[in-house]
N, C-alpha and C positions, 0 to 999 in steps of 0.2 A: 487674480485674473490671469497671471502668467501660467499658473498651473492648469487652469481651465483651457487655455489656448494650447498648451502642450498636450493635454489629454485629448482634446478634439483632433489635433494634428495626428497623434498616434492612432486614434480610431480610424481616421480617414486613410492613413497609410496602410493600416492592417486590412481595411476593407478593399482597397485597391489591389493589394497583393492577393487576397483571398479570391476576389472575383475575376482577376486576370488569369487565374489558372483554369484549365478546362476540367471537365468531369473525370477524365483519365488521371490527370495530375493530382487532383484533390482526393480521389478515392482508391487509386490502384498503385501508382508509382511509389509513393512514400513507403508503404509497407513492404513492397517487393525489393526495395533498395537494401534491405537488411538480410535478405536471403542469399545463400551462396550461388543459387542458380539465377542468373540474370533474366530479365524479362525477354531479352533477345533469345536467350537459350531456350526458354519456355516456348517462345513463338516458333522456333525451329523444330521443337519436339511436336508441337501441334501440326505444323506444316508437313512433317515427315509422316505422321499418322493419318492425317485427314486430307492432305495435298492441295485442296483448292480453297478459294476465298469463302464460298458459301458454306462448305462443310466445316472449315476451321471456325468461322464465326458462329455457326450453329452449335458446334461442340463446346466452344468456350462459354457461350450463353447458357447452354444446358448445364454445364458444370457449375457455373456461378449461381444459377437458380436453385439447383439441387446437388450440392457437392457430394461426391461418392468416390471412394477409392477405386472402384471399377471404371469410373469415367475419367480419372486423372491420367495424364500422359507422363507424369513424373514417376520416377523409379520407386519401388517399394521402400528402399533405403531412405530416400528423401521424405516420403510420407511418414515412415516410422519415426523419423527424427523431428519433422516439423508439423506433422499432422495434416488433416484435411481442413481446408479453408472453411470458414463459417459461411452460411448462406448470405448472398448479397442483399443489401438493404436498398439498393438502387431501384428506381422505377424501371419499367421495361424500356422506356425511351432513353433514360440516362445510361442504362446498361448497353443498349445498342450503340449509343454515341461513344461510350468509352471503348467498346470493342472496335468500332470503326477507326477511332484515333489510334488504337493499338495496332491494328492491321496496317494502317498507312505509315506508322512510325517505323515498323520493323520489316515490312514487305520489301525485299531487295529488288524485286522485279520492277517496282515503280522507280527505282533509282538507276536502273540500267538504261543506257541510251545508245 
């Protein structure tokens, strides 16, 4: 009986942890933590190339739907070492939500007052 209670407790705790994370944290952040270029640095590269919210979000979405070296904002050296990301398995809604979270997390303009 005690083992059953412990097992149920662990399952509940795991479920709470899993569902408390948003789509960005579950699907993007964890893998990117192991790369030498931070998500913030990648964000700044996108901002430098595409400049505005609409174009940055469209570029990221396009790249995640159909990854291609020509569409990447990362250097050739980075791509040669780490390769091109696999096509995203997220639905269009999840992808847009993750990109919105990413934008809001790293967009410094929202933090200036």
